[in-house]
N, CA, C and O atoms as a GROMACS GRO file, in nm:
protein
  328
    1MET      N    1   1.745  -0.574  -2.226
    1MET     CA    2   1.636  -0.542  -2.136
    1MET      C    3   1.536  -0.455  -2.209
    1MET      O    4   1.575  -0.364  -2.282
    2PRO      N    5   1.406  -0.481  -2.191
    2PRO     CA    6   1.303  -0.401  -2.258
    2PRO      C    7   1.309  -0.255  -2.214
    2PRO      O    8   1.354  -0.222  -2.105
    3GLN      N    9   1.262  -0.170  -2.303
    3GLN     CA   10   1.257  -0.026  -2.274
    3GLN      C   11   1.114   0.022  -2.284
    3GLN      O   12   1.032  -0.034  -2.356
    4LEU      N   13   1.086   0.125  -2.209
    4LEU     CA   14   0.956   0.190  -2.212
    4LEU      C   15   0.981   0.339  -2.229
    4LEU      O   16   1.045   0.402  -2.144
    5ASN      N   17   0.932   0.395  -2.335
    5ASN     CA   18   0.948   0.538  -2.360
    5ASN      C   19   0.815   0.608  -2.333
    5ASN      O   20   0.710   0.566  -2.384
    6LEU      N   21   0.820   0.712  -2.252
    6LEU     CA   22   0.700   0.789  -2.222
    6LEU      C   23   0.707   0.922  -2.295
    6LEU      O   24   0.803   0.998  -2.279
    7ASN      N   25   0.606   0.950  -2.373
    7ASN     CA   26   0.601   1.076  -2.448
    7ASN      C   27   0.495   1.167  -2.386
    7ASN      O   28   0.402   1.122  -2.319
    8ASN      N   29   0.513   1.293  -2.411
    8ASN     CA   30   0.414   1.394  -2.369
    8ASN      C   31   0.392   1.397  -2.219
    8ASN      O   32   0.279   1.413  -2.174
    9ILE      N   33   0.498   1.380  -2.141
    9ILE     CA   34   0.488   1.391  -1.996
    9ILE      C   35   0.468   1.538  -1.960
    9ILE      O   36   0.536   1.625  -2.014
   10GLU      N   37   0.376   1.563  -1.870
   10GLU     CA   38   0.353   1.701  -1.827
   10GLU      C   39   0.482   1.755  -1.767
   10GLU      O   40   0.547   1.686  -1.688
   11PRO      N   41   0.520   1.877  -1.802
   11PRO     CA   42   0.646   1.934  -1.751
   11PRO      C   43   0.655   1.934  -1.599
   11PRO      O   44   0.761   1.904  -1.544
   12GLU      N   45   0.547   1.967  -1.531
   12GLU     CA   46   0.548   1.971  -1.385
   12GLU      C   47   0.569   1.832  -1.327
   12GLU      O   48   0.640   1.816  -1.227
   13LEU      N   49   0.508   1.731  -1.388
   13LEU     CA   50   0.527   1.593  -1.344
   13LEU      C   51   0.674   1.551  -1.359
   13LEU      O   52   0.730   1.486  -1.271
   14HIS      N   53   0.734   1.589  -1.470
   14HIS     CA   54   0.874   1.556  -1.492
   14HIS      C   55   0.964   1.623  -1.388
   14HIS      O   56   1.057   1.562  -1.337
   15VAL      N   57   0.936   1.747  -1.358
   15VAL     CA   58   1.013   1.820  -1.257
   15VAL      C   59   0.999   1.752  -1.122
   15VAL      O   60   1.098   1.734  -1.051
   16GLN      N   61   0.877   1.715  -1.086
   16GLN     CA   62   0.853   1.649  -0.957
   16GLN      C   63   0.925   1.516  -0.949
   16GLN      O   64   0.984   1.484  -0.846
   17LEU      N   65   0.922   1.438  -1.056
   17LEU     CA   66   0.993   1.310  -1.057
   17LEU      C   67   1.143   1.330  -1.039
   17LEU      O   68   1.208   1.258  -0.964
   18CYS      N   69   1.197   1.430  -1.109
   18CYS     CA   70   1.340   1.460  -1.097
   18CYS      C   71   1.376   1.502  -0.954
   18CYS      O   72   1.479   1.460  -0.901
   19GLU      N   73   1.292   1.584  -0.893
   19GLU     CA   74   1.319   1.629  -0.756
   19GLU      C   75   1.314   1.513  -0.657
   19GLU      O   76   1.401   1.502  -0.570
   20ILE      N   77   1.214   1.428  -0.669
   20ILE     CA   78   1.203   1.314  -0.578
   20ILE      C   79   1.322   1.220  -0.595
   20ILE      O   80   1.379   1.173  -0.497
   21ALA      N   81   1.358   1.193  -0.718
   21ALA     CA   82   1.471   1.104  -0.745
   21ALA      C   83   1.599   1.161  -0.685
   21ALA      O   84   1.678   1.088  -0.625
   22LYS      N   85   1.618   1.290  -0.701
   22LYS     CA   86   1.738   1.353  -0.646
   22LYS      C   87   1.739   1.345  -0.493
   22LYS      O   88   1.842   1.315  -0.433
   23GLU      N   89   1.623   1.370  -0.430
   23GLU     CA   90   1.613   1.362  -0.284
   23GLU      C   91   1.645   1.221  -0.233
   23GLU      O   92   1.705   1.204  -0.127
   24GLU      N   93   1.605   1.121  -0.311
   24GLU     CA   94   1.625   0.982  -0.270
   24GLU      C   95   1.759   0.926  -0.319
   24GLU      O   96   1.791   0.810  -0.291
   25GLY      N   97   1.835   1.006  -0.390
   25GLY     CA   98   1.967   0.964  -0.434
   25GLY      C   99   1.965   0.854  -0.539
   25GLY      O  100   2.050   0.764  -0.538
   26ARG      N  101   1.868   0.860  -0.629
   26ARG     CA  102   1.863   0.761  -0.736
   26ARG      C  103   1.818   0.826  -0.865
   26ARG      O  104   1.779   0.943  -0.867
   27SER      N  105   1.822   0.750  -0.972
   27SER     CA  106   1.786   0.805  -1.102
   27SER      C  107   1.634   0.810  -1.118
   27SER      O  108   1.560   0.743  -1.045
   28VAL      N  109   1.591   0.888  -1.213
   28VAL     CA  110   1.448   0.897  -1.244
   28VAL      C  111   1.398   0.760  -1.289
   28VAL      O  112   1.288   0.719  -1.255
   29GLU      N  113   1.481   0.690  -1.366
   29GLU     CA  114   1.443   0.557  -1.415
   29GLU      C  115   1.416   0.462  -1.298
   29GLU      O  116   1.318   0.388  -1.298
   30GLU      N  117   1.505   0.464  -1.198
   30GLU     CA  118   1.485   0.378  -1.080
   30GLU      C  119   1.357   0.415  -1.006
   30GLU      O  120   1.282   0.328  -0.962
   31LEU      N  121   1.334   0.545  -0.992
   31LEU     CA  122   1.214   0.593  -0.923
   31LEU      C  123   1.088   0.547  -0.996
   31LEU      O  124   0.995   0.498  -0.933
   32VAL      N  125   1.085   0.564  -1.126
   32VAL     CA  126   0.968   0.526  -1.205
   32VAL      C  127   0.946   0.375  -1.198
   32VAL      O  128   0.831   0.330  -1.190
   33GLN      N  129   1.053   0.297  -1.203
   33GLN     CA  130   1.039   0.151  -1.191
   33GLN      C  131   0.977   0.114  -1.055
   33GLN      O  132   0.891   0.027  -1.048
   34THR      N  133   1.022   0.181  -0.950
   34THR     CA  134   0.967   0.154  -0.816
   34THR      C  135   0.820   0.190  -0.810
   34THR      O  136   0.740   0.116  -0.754
   35ILE      N  137   0.784   0.304  -0.867
   35ILE     CA  138   0.644   0.347  -0.870
   35ILE      C  139   0.559   0.245  -0.945
   35ILE      O  140   0.450   0.209  -0.900
   36LEU      N  141   0.608   0.198  -1.058
   36LEU     CA  142   0.533   0.100  -1.137
   36LEU      C  143   0.520  -0.033  -1.063
   36LEU      O  144   0.414  -0.094  -1.063
   37ARG      N  145   0.630  -0.078  -1.000
   37ARG     CA  146   0.625  -0.203  -0.923
   37ARG      C  147   0.522  -0.193  -0.810
   37ARG      O  148   0.442  -0.284  -0.790
   38ASN      N  149   0.524  -0.081  -0.738
   38ASN     CA  150   0.429  -0.062  -0.628
   38ASN      C  151   0.286  -0.056  -0.677
   38ASN      O  152   0.196  -0.109  -0.612
   39ALA      N  153   0.263   0.006  -0.791
   39ALA     CA  154   0.127   0.014  -0.846
   39ALA      C  155   0.077  -0.125  -0.885
   39ALA      O  156  -0.039  -0.157  -0.861
   40ILE      N  157   0.163  -0.205  -0.944
   40ILE     CA  158   0.124  -0.341  -0.982
   40ILE      C  159   0.100  -0.427  -0.859
   40ILE      O  160   0.003  -0.502  -0.854
   41ALA      N  161   0.188  -0.416  -0.761
   41ALA     CA  162   0.171  -0.494  -0.637
   41ALA      C  163   0.042  -0.458  -0.567
   41ALA      O  164  -0.026  -0.545  -0.512
   42ALA      N  165   0.007  -0.330  -0.567
   42ALA     CA  166  -0.116  -0.286  -0.502
   42ALA      C  167  -0.239  -0.344  -0.570
   42ALA      O  168  -0.340  -0.372  -0.504
   43LYS      N  169  -0.232  -0.364  -0.700
   43LYS     CA  170  -0.344  -0.422  -0.774
   43LYS      C  171  -0.355  -0.572  -0.750
   43LYS      O  172  -0.465  -0.628  -0.754
   44GLN      N  173  -0.242  -0.637  -0.726
   44GLN     CA  174  -0.241  -0.782  -0.715
   44GLN      C  175  -0.278  -0.832  -0.576
   44GLN      O  176  -0.342  -0.937  -0.564
   45GLU      N  177  -0.241  -0.761  -0.474
   45GLU     CA  178  -0.266  -0.809  -0.338
   45GLU      C  179  -0.348  -0.706  -0.263
   45GLU      O  180  -0.305  -0.591  -0.246
   46PRO      N  181  -0.466  -0.746  -0.216
   46PRO     CA  182  -0.548  -0.650  -0.140
   46PRO      C  183  -0.476  -0.607  -0.012
   46PRO      O  184  -0.401  -0.684   0.048
   47HIS      N  185  -0.500  -0.486   0.028
   47HIS     CA  186  -0.442  -0.436   0.153
   47HIS      C  187  -0.495  -0.514   0.271
   47HIS      O  188  -0.600  -0.578   0.263
   48LEU      N  189  -0.423  -0.509   0.380
   48LEU     CA  190  -0.462  -0.580   0.501
   48LEU      C  191  -0.604  -0.544   0.544
   48LEU      O  192  -0.682  -0.632   0.581
   49ALA      N  193  -0.638  -0.416   0.540
   49ALA     CA  194  -0.772  -0.374   0.583
   49ALA      C  195  -0.880  -0.437   0.495
   49ALA      O  196  -0.986  -0.475   0.545
   50THR      N  197  -0.854  -0.448   0.367
   50THR     CA  198  -0.950  -0.511   0.276
   50THR      C  199  -0.964  -0.659   0.306
   50THR      O  200  -1.074  -0.713   0.308
   51ARG      N  201  -0.851  -0.724   0.331
   51ARG     CA  202  -0.856  -0.867   0.363
   51ARG      C  203  -0.932  -0.891   0.494
   51ARG      O  204  -1.010  -0.986   0.504
   52LEU      N  205  -0.909  -0.806   0.594
   52LEU     CA  206  -0.981  -0.820   0.721
   52LEU      C  207  -1.130  -0.796   0.703
   52LEU      O  208  -1.213  -0.869   0.757
   53ALA      N  209  -1.164  -0.692   0.628
   53ALA     CA  210  -1.306  -0.663   0.604
   53ALA      C  211  -1.373  -0.779   0.532
   53ALA      O  212  -1.486  -0.815   0.565
   54ASN      N  213  -1.304  -0.838   0.435
   54ASN     CA  214  -1.360  -0.953   0.364
   54ASN      C  215  -1.379  -1.071   0.459
   54ASN      O  216  -1.481  -1.140   0.453
   55ARG      N  217  -1.282  -1.094   0.545
   55ARG     CA  218  -1.293  -1.206   0.638
   55ARG      C  219  -1.410  -1.186   0.734
   55ARG      O  220  -1.487  -1.280   0.758
   56PHE      N  221  -1.425  -1.067   0.790
   56PHE     CA  222  -1.532  -1.043   0.886
   56PHE      C  223  -1.668  -1.031   0.820
   56PHE      O  224  -1.770  -1.049   0.887
   57SER      N  225  -1.674  -1.003   0.691
   57SER     CA  226  -1.804  -0.996   0.622
   57SER      C  227  -1.872  -1.132   0.621
   57SER      O  228  -1.994  -1.139   0.613
   58MET      N  229  -1.794  -1.238   0.630
   58MET     CA  230  -1.851  -1.374   0.632
   58MET      C  231  -1.928  -1.402   0.760
   58MET      O  232  -2.014  -1.490   0.763
   59ILE      N  233  -1.898  -1.328   0.868
   59ILE     CA  234  -1.967  -1.353   0.995
   59ILE      C  235  -2.064  -1.241   1.030
   59ILE      O  236  -2.108  -1.229   1.145
   60GLY      N  237  -2.097  -1.160   0.931
   60GLY     CA  238  -2.203  -1.063   0.952
   60GLY      C  239  -2.158  -0.919   0.973
   60GLY      O  240  -2.243  -0.832   0.993
   61LEU      N  241  -2.029  -0.890   0.970
   61LEU     CA  242  -1.984  -0.752   0.984
   61LEU      C  243  -1.999  -0.686   0.848
   61LEU      O  244  -1.942  -0.731   0.749
   62ASN      N  245  -2.077  -0.578   0.844
   62ASN     CA  246  -2.094  -0.512   0.715
   62ASN      C  247  -2.010  -0.386   0.707
   62ASN      O  248  -1.945  -0.349   0.805
   63GLY      N  249  -2.012  -0.320   0.595
   63GLY     CA  250  -1.927  -0.204   0.571
   63GLY      C  251  -1.954  -0.085   0.662
   63GLY      O  252  -1.867   0.001   0.678
   64ASP      N  253  -2.074  -0.079   0.722
   64ASP     CA  254  -2.108   0.034   0.807
   64ASP      C  255  -2.057   0.018   0.949
   64ASP      O  256  -2.042   0.117   1.022
   65GLU      N  257  -2.029  -0.105   0.991
   65GLU     CA  258  -1.985  -0.131   1.127
   65GLU      C  259  -1.835  -0.106   1.142
   65GLU      O  260  -1.758  -0.122   1.047
   66GLN      N  261  -1.797  -0.068   1.260
   66GLN     CA  262  -1.658  -0.042   1.291
   66GLN      C  263  -1.607  -0.147   1.390
   66GLN      O  264  -1.681  -0.192   1.477
   67ILE      N  265  -1.482  -0.184   1.376
   67ILE     CA  266  -1.418  -0.269   1.475
   67ILE      C  267  -1.350  -0.176   1.573
   67ILE      O  268  -1.260  -0.101   1.536
   68GLU      N  269  -1.393  -0.180   1.699
   68GLU     CA  270  -1.340  -0.088   1.798
   68GLU      C  271  -1.196  -0.124   1.834
   68GLU      O  272  -1.158  -0.240   1.841
   69GLU      N  273  -1.117  -0.020   1.855
   69GLU     CA  274  -0.980  -0.040   1.899
   69GLU      C  275  -0.980  -0.074   2.047
   69GLU      O  276  -1.073  -0.040   2.120
   70MET      N  277  -0.876  -0.141   2.090
   70MET     CA  278  -0.867  -0.183   2.230
   70MET      C  279  -0.760  -0.101   2.302
   70MET      O  280  -0.677  -0.156   2.374
   71LYS      N  281  -0.761   0.028   2.282
   71LYS     CA  282  -0.662   0.115   2.345
   71LYS      C  283  -0.679   0.114   2.496
   71LYS      O  284  -0.791   0.117   2.548
   72GLY      N  285  -0.567   0.110   2.566
   72GLY     CA  286  -0.568   0.119   2.710
   72GLY      C  287  -0.605  -0.009   2.782
   72GLY      O  288  -0.609  -0.011   2.905
   73GLN      N  289  -0.632  -0.115   2.710
   73GLN     CA  290  -0.667  -0.240   2.775
   73GLN      C  291  -0.542  -0.324   2.797
   73GLN      O  292  -0.447  -0.319   2.719
   74GLU      N  293  -0.544  -0.400   2.903
   74GLU     CA  294  -0.431  -0.484   2.937
   74GLU      C  295  -0.419  -0.599   2.837
   74GLU      O  296  -0.518  -0.662   2.801
   75VAL      N  297  -0.296  -0.624   2.793
   75VAL     CA  298  -0.271  -0.735   2.703
   75VAL      C  299  -0.252  -0.860   2.786
   75VAL      O  300  -0.167  -0.862   2.876
   76ARG      N  301  -0.330  -0.963   2.758
   76ARG     CA  302  -0.319  -1.088   2.833
   76ARG      C  303  -0.282  -1.201   2.739
   76ARG      O  304  -0.332  -1.209   2.627
   77SER      N  305  -0.194  -1.288   2.784
   77SER     CA  306  -0.158  -1.406   2.707
   77SER      C  307  -0.270  -1.508   2.714
   77SER      O  308  -0.335  -1.521   2.818
   78PRO      N  309  -0.293  -1.581   2.605
   78PRO     CA  310  -0.398  -1.683   2.612
   78PRO      C  311  -0.355  -1.798   2.701
   78PRO      O  312  -0.237  -1.829   2.715
   79SER      N  313  -0.452  -1.861   2.761
   79SER     CA  314  -0.428  -1.977   2.846
   79SER      C  315  -0.471  -2.101   2.769
   79SER      O  316  -0.584  -2.108   2.721
   80PHE      N  317  -0.382  -2.198   2.758
   80PHE     CA  318  -0.414  -2.319   2.685
   80PHE      C  319  -0.442  -2.436   2.780
   80PHE      O  320  -0.458  -2.550   2.736
   81ASP      N  321  -0.450  -2.407   2.909
   81ASP     CA  322  -0.483  -2.510   3.007
   81ASP      C  323  -0.631  -2.545   2.996
   81ASP      O  324  -0.715  -2.460   2.967
   82GLN      N  325  -0.661  -2.670   3.020
   82GLN     CA  326  -0.801  -2.710   3.012
   82GLN      C  327  -0.861  -2.736   3.146
   82GLN      O  328  -0.978  -2.771   3.156
   0.00000   0.00000   0.00000
């Protein structure tokens, strides 16, 4: 399996990684692999909000407009009767 060696890690960063790994009950190596996987996944797939904004931009919603939440409104099932 390939290896990745990191040199010159800031001491505080190393301490923080060790603490988080210990809290989560795993090794620093496992923690770093998870962090790297998540960083790569975040670059590859846009977040839901970005995908929604892109979809609505096609129909004229621009970055300054907000989509209002529907808090407190009754949820109704769609009717497919004609």
